[in-house]
C-alpha positions as CSV (number, residue, x, y, z in Angstrom):
1,M,-12.5,18.9,16.7
2,S,-15.0,16.0,16.7
3,F,-16.2,13.4,14.3
4,R,-19.4,13.7,12.3
5,S,-20.9,11.5,9.7
6,K,-22.9,13.0,6.8
7,W,-25.1,11.2,4.4
8,Q,-26.6,12.0,1.0
9,V,-29.3,10.1,-0.8
10,L,-28.6,10.2,-4.5
11,Q,-31.5,8.2,-5.8
12,P,-33.4,5.0,-5.0
13,A,-31.6,1.8,-6.1
14,S,-31.1,-1.8,-5.1
15,L,-27.5,-1.2,-4.2
16,C,-27.0,0.0,-0.6
17,D,-23.9,2.0,0.2
18,L,-22.9,3.4,3.6
19,T,-20.1,5.8,3.8
20,K,-18.8,7.6,6.8
21,R,-17.3,11.1,6.4
22,P,-13.8,11.6,8.0
23,V,-12.9,13.3,11.2
24,T,-12.8,16.5,9.2
25,H,-16.5,16.9,10.0
26,R,-17.8,18.0,13.4
27,R,-20.7,18.5,15.7
28,D,-21.0,14.9,16.8
29,V,-19.0,14.8,20.0
30,L,-21.2,12.2,21.6
31,R,-20.8,9.9,18.6
32,Y,-17.1,10.1,18.6
33,A,-16.9,9.7,22.4
34,A,-18.9,6.5,22.0
35,S,-16.5,5.3,19.4
36,L,-13.6,5.7,21.7
37,C,-15.4,4.0,24.6
38,G,-16.8,1.2,22.4
39,I,-18.7,1.4,19.2
40,S,-19.4,4.0,16.5
41,A,-22.5,3.0,14.7
42,L,-23.6,3.9,11.2
43,A,-27.4,4.0,11.1
44,T,-28.2,6.0,7.9
45,T,-27.9,4.8,4.4
46,T,-26.8,6.2,1.1
47,T,-28.1,4.6,-2.1
48,L,-25.9,4.7,-5.3
49,L,-26.5,3.5,-8.8
50,A,-25.6,-0.1,-9.5
51,D,-22.7,0.8,-11.8
52,D,-21.0,2.4,-8.8
53,R,-20.2,-1.0,-7.4
54,R,-16.6,-2.0,-7.2
55,A,-15.0,-5.4,-7.6
56,A,-13.7,-7.2,-4.6
57,V,-10.1,-7.0,-3.7
58,P,-8.1,-10.0,-5.0
59,G,-7.0,-12.6,-2.4
60,K,-8.3,-15.4,-0.3
61,S,-9.6,-15.2,3.2
62,G,-7.0,-14.3,5.8
63,D,-5.2,-17.1,7.5
64,G,-3.4,-16.1,10.7
65,N,-1.6,-12.9,9.9
66,S,-0.9,-13.8,6.3
67,N,-2.7,-10.8,4.8
68,L,-1.1,-8.3,7.2
69,P,2.1,-6.6,6.0
70,N,5.3,-6.8,8.0
71,D,5.6,-3.5,9.8
72,E,8.8,-4.1,11.6
73,A,10.8,-1.9,9.3
74,A,8.1,0.4,8.1
75,A,9.2,3.3,10.3
76,T,12.5,3.5,8.6
77,T,10.9,4.4,5.3
78,D,9.9,7.8,6.7
79,A,13.3,9.4,7.4
80,A,13.6,11.0,10.8
81,W,17.3,11.0,11.6
82,R,17.2,14.5,13.0
83,L,14.6,13.6,15.6
84,S,14.7,11.4,18.7
85,Y,12.0,9.5,20.5
86,D,11.5,8.7,24.2
87,S,9.1,7.7,26.9
88,P,7.1,5.2,24.7
89,Q,3.7,4.2,25.9
90,K,1.8,1.1,24.8
91,Q,-1.9,0.8,24.0
92,T,-4.0,-2.1,22.6
93,W,-6.8,-1.2,20.2
94,R,-9.7,-3.2,18.7
95,I,-10.7,-2.1,15.3
96,G,-13.1,-3.7,12.9
97,L,-16.6,-4.2,11.6
98,R,-19.7,-5.8,13.1
99,L,-22.6,-6.2,10.7
100,D,-26.2,-6.0,12.0
101,T,-28.3,-7.2,9.0
102,N,-31.5,-5.6,10.5
103,G,-33.7,-8.5,9.4
104,V,-32.6,-8.6,5.7
105,A,-30.2,-10.8,3.7
106,C,-27.2,-8.9,2.3
107,N,-25.5,-9.8,-1.0
108,N,-22.2,-8.7,-2.5
109,I,-20.8,-7.0,0.6
110,L,-17.8,-4.8,0.2
111,A,-16.4,-3.0,3.3
112,T,-13.2,-1.1,4.2
113,F,-11.9,0.4,7.4
114,P,-8.7,2.2,8.2
115,I,-6.1,0.9,10.6
116,P,-3.0,2.6,12.0
117,M,0.5,1.9,10.5
118,S,4.0,2.3,11.8
119,W,5.9,5.6,11.7
120,P,9.2,6.6,13.2
121,E,7.3,7.7,16.4
122,Q,4.9,4.7,16.4
123,A,5.2,1.0,16.1
124,V,2.1,-1.1,15.3
125,R,1.8,-4.8,15.6
126,V,-1.2,-7.1,15.1
127,V,-1.6,-9.3,18.2
128,G,-5.0,-10.9,17.4
129,Q,-7.7,-11.2,14.8
130,E,-11.2,-12.6,14.4
131,I,-12.3,-13.2,10.8
132,D,-15.9,-14.5,10.3
133,D,-16.2,-17.6,8.1
134,R,-18.6,-15.7,5.8
135,V,-15.7,-13.4,4.7
136,D,-14.4,-14.9,1.5
137,R,-11.6,-12.4,0.8
138,W,-9.8,-9.8,2.8
139,S,-6.5,-8.0,2.6
140,V,-4.6,-4.9,3.7
141,R,-4.2,-2.0,1.3
142,D,-1.8,0.8,1.6
143,L,-2.7,4.1,-0.1
144,P,-0.1,6.5,-1.4
145,G,0.5,9.3,1.0
146,G,0.2,7.5,4.4
147,A,-3.0,5.5,5.0
148,R,-3.8,1.8,5.4
149,Q,-7.1,0.0,5.0
150,V,-8.5,-3.4,5.6
151,V,-10.6,-4.4,2.6
152,L,-13.1,-7.4,2.8
153,T,-15.9,-9.0,0.9
154,M,-18.7,-11.3,1.8
155,P,-20.8,-12.9,-1.0
156,R,-23.9,-13.4,1.1
157,V,-25.0,-12.9,4.7
158,L,-28.4,-14.3,5.8
159,A,-30.9,-12.2,7.7
160,G,-30.3,-12.3,11.5
161,A,-26.6,-13.1,11.2
162,T,-24.0,-10.8,12.9
163,P,-20.7,-11.4,11.3
164,E,-17.6,-9.7,12.7
165,V,-14.2,-8.8,11.4
166,M,-11.9,-7.5,14.2
167,L,-8.2,-6.8,14.5
168,E,-6.4,-6.3,17.8
169,L,-3.5,-3.9,17.4
170,E,-0.7,-3.1,19.8
171,V,0.4,0.5,19.3
172,I,3.5,1.9,20.9
173,R,3.7,5.7,20.6
174,S,6.7,7.8,21.7
175,R,7.3,11.5,22.3
176,I,9.1,13.3,19.5
177,V,12.1,15.2,20.7
178,G,13.1,18.1,18.4
179,P,16.5,18.5,16.6
180,E,19.5,19.9,18.4
181,S,20.8,21.7,15.2
182,T,18.7,23.2,12.4
183,S,21.0,25.8,10.7
184,D,22.0,23.5,7.8
185,L,18.5,22.4,6.9
186,M,17.1,23.5,3.5
187,I,13.9,23.6,1.5
188,P,14.0,20.7,-1.0
189,V,15.3,22.0,-4.3
190,S,14.3,18.9,-6.4
191,P,11.5,17.1,-4.6
192,D,10.7,13.6,-5.8
193,S,7.2,12.3,-6.7
194,K,6.5,11.3,-3.1
195,L,7.2,14.8,-1.8
196,K,5.3,16.5,-4.7
197,I,2.1,15.1,-3.3
198,F,2.6,17.5,-0.3
199,L,3.3,20.6,-2.4
200,G,0.0,20.9,-4.2
201,T,-3.6,21.6,-3.3
202,S,-5.8,19.2,-1.3
203,P,-9.4,19.2,-0.1
204,Y,-9.7,22.3,2.1
205,I,-6.1,23.1,1.6
206,D,-6.2,25.7,-1.2
207,S,-2.6,26.7,-1.3
208,T,-3.0,28.5,-4.7
209,D,-5.6,31.0,-3.2
210,S,-4.5,34.6,-3.7
211,R,-4.7,35.4,0.1
212,I,-2.5,32.5,0.9
213,R,0.0,33.2,-1.9
214,N,0.2,36.8,-0.7
215,A,0.7,35.7,2.9
216,A,3.5,33.3,1.8
217,R,5.2,36.1,-0.1
218,D,4.9,38.6,2.8
219,I,6.4,36.2,5.3
220,A,9.3,35.3,3.0
221,E,10.1,39.0,2.4
222,Q,10.5,39.5,6.1
223,G,13.9,37.9,5.9
224,H,14.9,34.8,7.9
225,A,18.2,33.4,9.2
226,D,17.5,30.0,7.7
227,P,14.7,27.8,6.3
228,W,13.9,26.6,9.9
229,S,13.3,30.2,11.0
230,H,11.2,30.7,7.9
231,V,8.9,27.8,8.7
232,E,8.7,28.9,12.3
233,A,7.6,32.4,11.1
234,I,4.8,30.8,9.2
235,Y,3.8,28.8,12.2
236,D,3.7,31.9,14.5
237,W,1.9,33.9,11.8
238,V,-0.9,31.3,11.5
239,R,-1.4,31.1,15.3
240,E,-1.6,34.9,15.4
241,K,-4.0,35.3,12.5
242,V,-6.5,32.5,13.4
243,K,-8.2,32.3,16.7
244,Y,-9.3,28.8,17.9
245,V,-13.0,28.5,17.6
246,E,-15.0,25.3,17.0
247,G,-17.2,25.3,14.0
248,D,-18.1,23.7,10.6
249,I,-15.3,22.6,8.3
250,K,-13.9,25.4,6.1
251,S,-11.0,25.9,3.7
252,A,-7.7,27.3,4.7
253,S,-8.4,30.6,2.9
254,Q,-11.8,30.9,4.5
255,A,-10.2,30.4,7.9
256,L,-7.8,33.2,7.1
257,R,-10.6,35.4,5.9
258,D,-12.7,34.7,9.0
259,G,-9.8,34.9,11.4
260,E,-11.1,31.8,13.3
261,G,-11.1,28.0,13.1
262,D,-10.3,24.9,15.0
263,C,-7.4,22.5,14.8
264,E,-8.3,21.4,11.3
265,E,-8.3,25.0,10.0
266,L,-5.2,26.0,11.8
267,T,-3.4,22.9,10.5
268,S,-4.8,23.4,6.9
269,L,-3.7,27.1,6.9
270,F,-0.2,26.2,8.1
271,I,0.1,23.5,5.4
272,A,-1.3,25.8,2.7
273,V,1.2,28.6,3.4
274,C,4.1,26.2,3.6
275,R,3.1,24.7,0.2
276,A,2.7,28.1,-1.3
277,S,6.3,28.7,0.0
278,K,7.5,25.5,-1.8
279,I,7.9,23.7,1.6
280,P,6.4,20.2,1.7
281,A,3.8,19.8,4.5
282,R,1.1,17.3,5.4
283,M,-1.7,16.5,7.9
284,V,-1.3,14.1,10.8
285,W,-4.5,12.6,12.0
286,I,-5.0,11.3,15.6
287,P,-8.2,10.6,17.5
288,D,-10.2,13.8,17.9
289,H,-7.3,16.0,16.7
290,C,-4.8,16.8,13.9
291,Y,-1.6,18.6,13.6
292,P,0.9,19.4,10.7
293,E,4.3,18.2,9.7
294,F,6.8,20.0,7.4
295,Y,9.7,18.6,5.5
296,L,13.3,20.0,5.3
297,E,16.5,18.3,4.2
298,D,20.3,18.8,4.5
299,A,22.8,19.4,1.7
300,K,22.9,15.6,1.0
301,E,19.2,15.7,0.4
302,S,18.6,13.6,3.5
303,G,15.3,14.9,4.8
304,T,13.0,14.7,7.9
305,W,9.4,15.4,8.6
306,F,9.1,17.7,11.6
307,P,5.9,18.0,13.7
308,C,4.4,21.1,15.2
309,Q,1.2,21.8,17.1
310,A,-0.9,24.3,15.2
311,A,-3.7,24.5,17.8
312,G,-3.1,24.3,21.5
313,T,0.2,24.5,23.4
314,R,3.1,25.8,21.4
315,Q,5.2,22.9,20.1
316,F,7.4,23.5,17.1
317,G,9.7,20.7,15.9
318,S,8.7,18.4,18.7
319,M,5.5,16.6,19.8
320,D,4.3,15.5,23.3
321,E,1.5,13.3,22.1
322,Y,0.5,9.7,22.9
323,R,-2.7,9.3,20.9
324,P,-2.0,6.9,18.0
325,V,-1.3,8.3,14.5
326,L,-4.3,7.1,12.4
327,Q,-3.1,8.5,9.1
328,K,-0.7,11.0,7.6
329,G,-1.6,12.9,4.5
330,D,-4.5,14.9,3.2
331,R,-5.0,13.9,-0.5
332,F,-6.0,10.2,-0.9
333,K,-7.4,8.5,-3.9
334,V,-9.6,5.7,-2.6
335,P,-10.8,3.1,-5.2
336,E,-14.3,3.1,-3.8
337,K,-14.6,6.9,-3.9
338,R,-15.0,9.1,-7.0
339,Q,-13.4,12.2,-5.5
340,T,-10.1,12.7,-3.7
341,V,-10.5,12.7,0.1
342,R,-8.5,14.3,2.8
343,Y,-9.1,11.5,5.3
344,V,-9.7,7.8,4.6
345,A,-12.9,6.8,6.3
346,E,-14.9,3.6,6.7
347,F,-16.9,2.3,3.8
348,F,-19.7,-0.3,3.5
349,Q,-21.6,-1.4,0.4
350,C,-24.1,-4.2,-0.3
351,V,-27.2,-5.3,-2.1
352,P,-30.0,-5.8,0.5
353,V,-32.7,-8.3,-0.2
354,G,-35.7,-6.4,1.1
355,K,-36.7,-2.8,1.9
356,R,-34.7,-2.5,5.2
357,Q,-31.2,-1.4,5.3
358,P,-28.4,-3.2,7.2
359,R,-26.6,-1.5,10.1
360,P,-22.8,-1.9,9.9
361,V,-21.1,-0.9,13.1
362,F,-17.4,0.2,12.7
363,V,-15.5,-0.3,16.0
364,R,-12.5,1.5,17.2
365,E,-11.9,1.1,21.0
366,V,-9.1,1.1,23.4
367,L,-8.7,-2.2,25.2
368,E,-5.6,-1.4,27.3
369,G,-3.4,1.6,27.9
């Protein structure tokens, strides 16, 4: 799976908007490779109507780390008492925005970019930041479901200026070791509102499709010793039915019909069949890859998200992976977007003074590790 940006010109307008599609879109291996090595540039524009502009996020310019949430205890909010973690590895990432005005002044700039957050298997700490003086407001916004963004505004940037907003993040990622005992785990009977997000449909995860519902029913009717074995049967069924083939993004039901797809389709299909079986499941996004997690709980309703590798080496309930978790989830409502998205991507919007369009460059690069 690789990253691809797709653009659409709606109609001419004075409001310039640049939006990058998520990692769910492919056929741009070189562009993504460049982003890992240094910079991923956005060089095509989308114009939107003026009434599509969004207000700036409240808050004053960042001072030190004042706008960054304390992530020390964040991992404990995602229960993982059945799992253990070992062999941690540390990486330092530089993530942010560099604006090339391309010879035009830019007014009313609004930009967002995602940053990693802490999970049980991952600790994230801000170790440095560079905030340009032209940034009047910036803050960190957490989206329900498992994504974090930096949101910033700049009232005006003169032609020829190159303002930057950069964060330096220390990411410590550990291997996930699977549970020793699973026989007492159950499918949640009364899922709360946070879990219900991961039981419905999402972009490209059409869990209500008849093919997927029929597959979920057929797998359940096979009879299984316990819910863990039931989920494992779904996992093996998906890997048997869909051959790994790189291609354009497609829905879970289309992948099942075609019998082929890449890591996104395999992951989406596993999640869709789980949800059709009333088992919460979600996407986990890492650089150039994704995999699913499913949720089971014990008799006391204490639950855990368990990972598995839908595409690649068989891993069920454990994960040997050191690439940082970028986001978890597949149904996000982003204030700057009209439609629900499955991945929270970068966003840039401004009013250019002139015919040229600015060139925002979103940076995500490994500095160490």
